[in-house]
SEBASE-523202 format. One record per residue: residue number from 1; residue in one letter; x, y, z of N, C-alpha, C, O, CB in turn; chain. Coordinates in steps of 0.02 Angstrom, whole numbers. Glycine has a CB too. Layout:
<atoms>
[atom NUM a [X Y Z] [X Y Z] [X Y Z] [X Y Z] [X Y Z] A]
...
</atoms>
This chain:
<atoms>
[atom 1 x [187 -1161 217] [201 -1093 239] [196 -1087 326] [165 -1126 363] [144 -1040 199] A]
[atom 2 x [235 -1030 344] [267 -1018 421] [180 -1019 459] [169 -1045 514] [325 -918 432] A]
[atom 3 x [143 -994 429] [93 -971 477] [43 -1032 499] [7 -1034 549] [52 -910 442] A]
[atom 4 x [52 -1081 448] [28 -1131 449] [57 -1182 460] [28 -1231 436] [4 -1136 411] A]
[atom 5 x [118 -1197 494] [179 -1223 514] [194 -1205 577] [242 -1166 581] [229 -1206 473] A]
[atom 6 x [162 -1224 640] [209 -1214 715] [264 -1240 728] [299 -1222 775] [181 -1235 771] A]
[atom 7 x [280 -1291 681] [333 -1308 702] [386 -1309 662] [434 -1347 671] [326 -1355 726] A]
[atom 8 x [379 -1258 606] [435 -1233 569] [500 -1206 618] [495 -1171 669] [405 -1175 523] A]
[atom 9 x [559 -1230 589] [599 -1193 646] [623 -1124 676] [654 -1107 727] [641 -1211 641] A]
[atom 10 x [596 -1093 625] [600 -1005 654] [533 -978 664] [514 -926 636] [637 -946 597] A]
[atom 11 x [487 -1025 715] [440 -999 734] [432 -1010 803] [414 -1064 826] [395 -1014 699] A]
[atom 12 x [446 -958 838] [479 -965 921] [444 -1016 950] [387 -1020 928] [470 -896 975] A]
[atom 13 x [460 -1062 997] [445 -1108 1018] [386 -1085 1088] [331 -1110 1097] [512 -1143 1028] A]
[atom 14 x [412 -1044 1118] [382 -1028 1168] [284 -977 1142] [238 -957 1178] [454 -980 1210] A]
[atom 15 x [292 -977 1079] [234 -929 1072] [231 -854 1085] [189 -812 1071] [189 -950 1110] A]
[atom 16 x [282 -851 1112] [295 -762 1138] [303 -718 1074] [296 -744 1019] [379 -747 1189] A]
[atom 17 x [318 -648 1080] [308 -608 1032] [386 -595 1002] [436 -584 1035] [267 -545 1058] A]
[atom 18 x [380 -600 933] [453 -604 912] [474 -536 869] [426 -501 857] [463 -673 865] A]
[atom 19 x [519 -518 851] [550 -453 833] [591 -484 759] [631 -530 755] [609 -419 906] A]
[atom 20 x [565 -441 705] [601 -433 649] [644 -387 626] [619 -333 613] [571 -435 615] A]
[atom 21 x [715 -395 616] [760 -345 599] [750 -316 514] [724 -347 468] [835 -377 614] A]
[atom 22 x [772 -265 513] [781 -234 453] [796 -283 381] [771 -273 326] [840 -187 468] A]
[atom 23 x [852 -346 403] [871 -361 352] [818 -439 330] [840 -484 295] [953 -364 362] A]
[atom 24 x [758 -440 355] [705 -492 356] [661 -445 304] [619 -479 274] [668 -516 441] A]
[atom 25 x [660 -387 288] [605 -355 247] [650 -351 183] [619 -347 130] [572 -277 279] A]
[atom 26 x [717 -351 181] [763 -330 125] [769 -399 109] [734 -405 58] [834 -284 140] A]
[atom 27 x [785 -437 118] [784 -510 111] [718 -539 56] [724 -570 3] [775 -540 192] A]
[atom 28 x [660 -519 87] [588 -515 48] [589 -493 -9] [543 -512 -46] [540 -477 75] A]
[atom 29 x [626 -458 -29] [621 -415 -105] [672 -421 -137] [679 -383 -184] [613 -340 -105] A]
[atom 30 x [729 -477 -121] [787 -465 -156] [762 -553 -202] [740 -602 -172] [875 -451 -96] A]
[atom 31 x [774 -548 -267] [758 -590 -310] [837 -645 -299] [841 -703 -277] [739 -547 -391] A]
[atom 32 x [872 -614 -315] [950 -644 -312] [949 -691 -251] [991 -736 -248] [1014 -579 -299] A]
[atom 33 x [916 -685 -215] [920 -739 -149] [872 -784 -125] [860 -778 -65] [930 -707 -92] A]
[atom 34 x [839 -830 -157] [773 -860 -188] [795 -887 -101] [812 -838 -68] [764 -920 -281] A]
[atom 35 x [796 -920 -82] [804 -953 -4] [792 -938 53] [760 -965 98] [852 -963 14] A]
[atom 36 x [836 -862 45] [828 -815 106] [757 -789 106] [714 -784 150] [880 -752 105] A]
[atom 37 x [760 -769 19] [696 -719 14] [629 -767 46] [587 -735 76] [681 -691 -81] A]
[atom 38 x [616 -844 39] [553 -878 40] [556 -867 115] [508 -834 135] [546 -958 8] A]
[atom 39 x [599 -884 160] [609 -865 230] [596 -832 243] [556 -838 289] [644 -860 256] A]
[atom 40 x [611 -765 221] [599 -692 255] [527 -681 228] [499 -638 262] [658 -625 228] A]
[atom 41 x [494 -703 187] [428 -701 165] [361 -738 212] [305 -717 228] [435 -734 96] A]
[atom 42 x [393 -796 225] [373 -839 268] [363 -816 338] [309 -828 366] [414 -887 266] A]
[atom 43 x [424 -773 380] [417 -734 435] [378 -691 424] [327 -698 458] [466 -709 459] A]
[atom 44 x [379 -649 392] [338 -595 375] [248 -603 400] [209 -577 440] [349 -589 290] A]
[atom 45 x [247 -658 346] [177 -678 358] [162 -698 433] [125 -669 473] [161 -737 310] A]
[atom 46 x [199 -757 443] [193 -770 521] [169 -736 557] [119 -750 590] [239 -776 552] A]
[atom 47 x [212 -658 557] [215 -598 593] [144 -580 595] [106 -579 643] [261 -545 562] A]
[atom 48 x [132 -565 529] [67 -525 514] [-3 -558 529] [-57 -530 541] [68 -508 441] A]
[atom 49 x [14 -644 522] [-65 -681 520] [-60 -688 590] [-107 -676 628] [-83 -761 473] A]
[atom 50 x [12 -714 613] [-15 -722 716] [-18 -654 756] [-40 -655 813] [57 -773 774] A]
[atom 51 x [-2 -611 735] [0 -543 762] [40 -545 810] [42 -498 850] [-60 -514 784] A]
[atom 52 x [84 -602 815] [146 -602 882] [206 -577 838] [258 -575 872] [167 -694 925] A]
[atom 53 x [213 -561 782] [278 -505 750] [279 -450 775] [226 -428 796] [277 -484 676] A]
[atom 54 x [341 -409 781] [332 -334 795] [407 -303 773] [459 -333 786] [311 -318 884] A]
[atom 55 x [406 -233 734] [463 -194 729] [467 -146 778] [432 -147 829] [468 -166 671] A]
[atom 56 x [516 -94 762] [500 -21 788] [515 15 726] [541 -7 675] [547 9 856] A]
[atom 57 x [490 82 741] [487 120 696] [575 138 680] [570 178 634] [435 178 717] A]
[atom 58 x [639 130 693] [682 108 667] [687 85 603] [701 121 555] [695 78 696] A]
[atom 59 x [671 1 601] [665 -59 564] [626 1 499] [660 16 450] [610 -138 610] A]
[atom 60 x [572 24 505] [554 57 447] [591 95 422] [602 89 362] [507 85 450] A]
[atom 61 x [629 155 466] [672 191 411] [715 162 396] [727 162 335] [698 249 421] A]
[atom 62 x [757 126 436] [813 75 394] [800 64 339] [836 89 296] [824 10 415] A]
[atom 63 x [739 19 319] [709 -4 267] [687 26 210] [686 3 154] [671 -28 284] A]
[atom 64 x [664 89 232] [665 148 169] [718 164 157] [724 169 96] [632 212 176] A]
[atom 65 x [773 179 189] [850 202 162] [872 149 131] [914 167 90] [907 222 217] A]
[atom 66 x [860 68 130] [887 47 91] [866 35 13] [896 38 -41] [898 8 121] A]
[atom 67 x [791 20 38] [747 1 -38] [745 50 -65] [722 34 -120] [674 -25 -40] A]
[atom 68 x [756 118 -65] [758 157 -107] [817 207 -122] [817 254 -161] [709 181 -97] A]
[atom 69 x [869 184 -82] [933 202 -109] [981 145 -128] [1016 159 -177] [965 243 -62] A]
[atom 70 x [994 71 -96] [1042 21 -105] [1013 -14 -145] [1055 -27 -189] [1064 -14 -51] A]
[atom 71 x [967 -37 -157] [938 -83 -206] [947 -98 -272] [928 -50 -306] [890 -75 -207] A]
[atom 72 x [967 -141 -303] [1005 -133 -360] [932 -109 -414] [946 -86 -469] [1055 -213 -380] A]
[atom 73 x [882 -113 -400] [815 -106 -436] [773 -66 -377] [724 -89 -346] [777 -187 -461] A]
[atom 74 x [803 2 -368] [757 45 -326] [691 40 -304] [653 16 -345] [752 93 -350] A]
[atom 75 x [668 57 -249] [591 61 -259] [590 140 -262] [636 180 -251] [540 23 -190] A]
[atom 76 x [527 152 -280] [514 215 -295] [479 228 -213] [455 183 -179] [464 225 -373] A]
[atom 77 x [482 312 -191] [450 314 -151] [390 311 -130] [371 316 -72] [463 337 -142] A]
[atom 78 x [354 301 -186] [278 271 -174] [285 210 -155] [268 192 -98] [229 269 -234] A]
[atom 79 x [316 164 -205] [330 80 -201] [348 59 -116] [316 18 -84] [409 58 -258] A]
[atom 80 x [404 95 -94] [406 92 -17] [356 112 17] [339 77 65] [453 126 10] A]
[atom 81 x [329 156 6] [273 175 44] [223 126 51] [205 111 108] [243 230 18] A]
[atom 82 x [196 93 -3] [160 43 -13] [199 -15 32] [167 -37 80] [150 32 -89] A]
[atom 83 x [253 -36 23] [268 -99 67] [283 -70 131] [270 -116 169] [330 -148 40] A]
[atom 84 x [294 -42 151] [285 3 241] [242 -10 268] [243 -38 323] [277 79 253] A]
[atom 85 x [180 10 231] [98 22 240] [68 -68 239] [23 -86 277] [57 81 156] A]
[atom 86 x [97 -107 198] [70 -174 207] [84 -225 253] [51 -269 280] [78 -201 159] A]
[atom 87 x [167 -199 255] [198 -276 285] [226 -249 347] [238 -289 393] [267 -321 234] A]
[atom 88 x [237 -187 355] [282 -162 420] [251 -122 472] [267 -127 531] [339 -118 399] A]
[atom 89 x [198 -75 446] [170 -14 481] [128 -69 532] [131 -54 591] [118 51 424] A]
[atom 90 x [92 -127 518] [44 -163 577] [87 -196 618] [64 -224 667] [-11 -218 551] A]
[atom 91 x [145 -198 607] [201 -239 644] [226 -175 706] [239 -196 762] [276 -266 578] A]
[atom 92 x [229 -114 695] [264 -79 714] [228 -58 780] [177 -25 791] [281 -36 666] A]
[atom 93 x [283 -99 832] [252 -70 908] [295 -16 940] [264 16 982] [248 -134 968] A]
[atom 94 x [367 4 931] [408 38 972] [421 70 922] [434 50 866] [459 10 1012] A]
[atom 95 x [414 164 959] [419 220 926] [514 241 948] [549 200 978] [348 279 956] A]
[atom 96 x [535 301 930] [577 335 963] [550 359 1032] [492 377 1042] [597 387 921] A]
[atom 97 x [604 356 1080] [597 387 1143] [649 400 1191] [684 354 1213] [558 356 1172] A]
[atom 98 x [655 456 1206] [716 451 1248] [727 410 1301] [774 427 1337] [727 502 1270] A]
[atom 99 x [684 343 1321] [696 321 1369] [717 246 1319] [729 193 1348] [636 330 1429] A]
[atom 100 x [720 249 1250] [735 190 1222] [803 212 1198] [849 176 1178] [683 163 1167] A]
[atom 101 x [803 274 1204] [896 283 1170] [928 254 1236] [952 198 1246] [936 387 1149] A]
[atom 102 x [921 311 1281] [953 251 1358] [963 201 1369] [1016 182 1395] [928 240 1409] A]
[atom 103 x [910 157 1352] [897 78 1341] [973 54 1312] [1018 21 1339] [825 59 1277] A]
[atom 104 x [967 86 1245] [1010 73 1187] [1075 76 1229] [1103 23 1241] [1005 128 1121] A]
[atom 105 x [1095 124 1248] [1154 157 1267] [1186 91 1321] [1233 52 1313] [1136 243 1305] A]
[atom 106 x [1144 97 1369] [1165 44 1408] [1184 -37 1367] [1238 -66 1363] [1105 40 1460] A]
[atom 107 x [1123 -55 1345] [1134 -111 1303] [1204 -115 1266] [1235 -167 1258] [1081 -111 1255] A]
[atom 108 x [1223 -52 1243] [1277 -68 1188] [1352 -67 1231] [1406 -73 1202] [1274 -2 1119] A]
[atom 109 x [1344 -59 1297] [1399 -61 1331] [1404 -119 1362] [1459 -145 1371] [1405 -12 1370] A]
[atom 110 x [1337 -151 1388] [1340 -225 1396] [1335 -286 1367] [1335 -340 1396] [1312 -233 1422] A]
[atom 111 x [1330 -275 1290] [1337 -315 1235] [1393 -309 1191] [1415 -358 1160] [1288 -308 1201] A]
[atom 112 x [1419 -242 1187] [1477 -202 1132] [1438 -227 1067] [1480 -245 1026] [1577 -234 1135] A]
[atom 113 x [1383 -232 1047] [1347 -208 1003] [1364 -140 968] [1394 -94 997] [1293 -207 1032] A]
[atom 114 x [1344 -136 899] [1357 -55 884] [1283 -31 913] [1240 -63 943] [1374 -30 787] A]
[atom 115 x [1284 26 894] [1249 84 944] [1179 50 910] [1133 28 945] [1272 191 929] A]
[atom 116 x [1177 50 829] [1104 38 787] [1071 -34 822] [1013 -42 838] [1120 24 688] A]
[atom 117 x [1130 -85 829] [1107 -162 853] [1080 -151 904] [1024 -172 917] [1157 -219 865] A]
[atom 118 x [1120 -108 949] [1089 -112 1030] [1028 -58 1029] [990 -60 1077] [1155 -85 1100] A]
[atom 119 x [1019 -25 993] [944 19 977] [887 -30 959] [841 -31 1000] [951 74 905] A]
[atom 120 x [883 -67 909] [849 -119 889] [830 -176 949] [774 -196 962] [889 -146 835] A]
[atom 121 x [887 -194 978] [885 -229 1000] [832 -230 1069] [795 -274 1091] [940 -235 997] A]
[atom 122 x [849 -155 1094] [820 -131 1170] [751 -108 1146] [704 -110 1185] [868 -61 1216] A]
[atom 123 x [742 -84 1078] [663 -101 1051] [628 -177 1065] [575 -187 1096] [663 -93 966] A]
[atom 124 x [667 -222 1037] [643 -276 1052] [625 -293 1127] [574 -325 1142] [683 -315 1025] A]
[atom 125 x [668 -271 1170] [660 -299 1233] [582 -242 1261] [534 -251 1297] [748 -291 1284] A]
[atom 126 x [601 -200 1230] [549 -135 1256] [469 -168 1235] [417 -163 1267] [569 -43 1202] A]
[atom 127 x [480 -197 1177] [416 -222 1137] [391 -295 1177] [343 -325 1153] [439 -238 1046] A]
[atom 128 x [422 -318 1230] [423 -386 1261] [423 -461 1209] [395 -515 1218] [356 -383 1307] A]
[atom 129 x [464 -439 1156] [485 -486 1106] [528 -544 1154] [566 -528 1199] [534 -446 1042] A]
[atom 130 x [515 -601 1136] [564 -666 1170] [632 -695 1099] [683 -727 1110] [491 -754 1193] A]
[atom 131 x [613 -675 1051] [647 -689 1004] [658 -645 965] [610 -607 959] [631 -730 978] A]
[atom 132 x [728 -625 918] [738 -575 882] [780 -612 822] [830 -647 831] [770 -517 923] A]
[atom 133 x [754 -600 768] [759 -650 712] [813 -592 664] [782 -548 635] [667 -677 670] A]
[atom 134 x [859 -593 659] [922 -564 629] [978 -594 597] [990 -648 625] [949 -535 669] A]
[atom 135 x [1015 -582 552] [1060 -612 511] [1154 -594 534] [1210 -620 525] [1033 -583 433] A]
[atom 136 x [1126 -537 565] [1199 -518 568] [1225 -493 649] [1267 -449 659] [1210 -453 510] A]
[atom 137 x [1184 -536 713] [1210 -541 777] [1228 -601 798] [1237 -642 753] [1171 -519 818] A]
[atom 138 x [1239 -625 862] [1288 -688 864] [1203 -743 885] [1162 -735 930] [1378 -681 948] A]
[atom 139 x [1207 -798 824] [1156 -835 843] [1149 -879 912] [1196 -912 935] [1150 -872 794] A]
[atom 140 x [1083 -875 941] [1075 -915 999] [1084 -853 1077] [1060 -859 1133] [1144 -983 991] A]
[atom 141 x [1120 -806 1051] [1136 -774 1123] [1073 -759 1157] [1024 -746 1122] [1178 -704 1118] A]
[atom 142 x [1069 -760 1219] [1020 -739 1266] [1048 -675 1314] [1090 -665 1359] [1001 -805 1309] A]
[atom 143 x [995 -634 1273] [1005 -559 1318] [957 -557 1365] [899 -575 1355] [997 -486 1276] A]
[atom 144 x [990 -524 1443] [963 -501 1499] [912 -561 1488] [851 -550 1493] [940 -419 1505] A]
[atom 145 x [939 -627 1472] [897 -687 1513] [807 -701 1471] [767 -747 1479] [885 -650 1615] A]
[atom 146 x [803 -649 1434] [736 -660 1408] [731 -650 1335] [679 -669 1308] [689 -616 1440] A]
[atom 147 x [782 -621 1295] [776 -610 1230] [840 -643 1180] [901 -632 1181] [770 -533 1226] A]
[atom 148 x [808 -679 1146] [868 -739 1101] [865 -720 1045] [812 -713 1015] [853 -825 1095] A]
[atom 149 x [927 -707 1018] [927 -687 949] [947 -745 899] [1002 -772 910] [974 -628 942] A]
[atom 150 x [913 -767 849] [892 -822 796] [919 -779 727] [900 -723 711] [796 -843 797] A]
[atom 151 x [967 -823 690] [960 -811 620] [932 -838 591] [962 -886 569] [996 -810 589] A]
[atom 152 x [870 -834 571] [815 -883 522] [852 -891 466] [822 -926 425] [737 -848 496] A]
[atom 153 x [931 -865 441] [959 -883 361] [1008 -938 365] [1047 -951 319] [1000 -815 321] A]
[atom 154 x [1005 -984 446] [1083 -1005 432] [1073 -1079 387] [1120 -1115 369] [1133 -1019 519] A]
[atom 155 x [1007 -1090 374] [1006 -1172 354] [985 -1143 263] [961 -1182 221] [923 -1238 413] A]
[atom 156 x [995 -1090 252] [988 -1074 162] [1042 -1047 152] [1035 -996 118] [927 -1022 128] A]
[atom 157 x [1102 -1058 169] [1175 -1038 144] [1183 -1094 93] [1164 -1152 102] [1241 -1037 207] A]
[atom 158 x [1213 -1072 40] [1222 -1137 -21] [1296 -1137 -13] [1332 -1086 -16] [1193 -1121 -116] A]
[atom 159 x [1320 -1209 0] [1372 -1215 1] [1391 -1257 -66] [1368 -1314 -66] [1386 -1237 61] A]
[atom 160 x [1438 -1235 -135] [1452 -1272 -187] [1470 -1345 -169] [1484 -1386 -213] [1503 -1240 -223] A]
</atoms>
């Protein structure tokens, strides 16, 4: 497991705070992607056990939307709330604020990422994270000299 293996490839080498994007939590519940599911579960376990993982309120909201509306087997409101309370709320370090919005808009201009991706990245920066784990952004990109984007699923891609 990730929490027991500090050398695993997705454990931040600097021992710093790391941010988990919504897709980590989505994959944690998808049986159709067993390799990604296990990697996501390992990252969540590492985040909770090490107390170095974090998310923003935006991640909780996005997850709730996907889990209750877009999953093939949708979560009920109660199931979603239970998952959020157990796996996500303990990691929630950044709430919505006018300052976060302003930072996201500036970051959007700098990075050319979508507004919502920029909002997530701005939250990671505000939390003081050194790594953000996400699937949809440029792997190994360094933002503002301090935040590294890492796709933890690159080695889980199945090649027939």
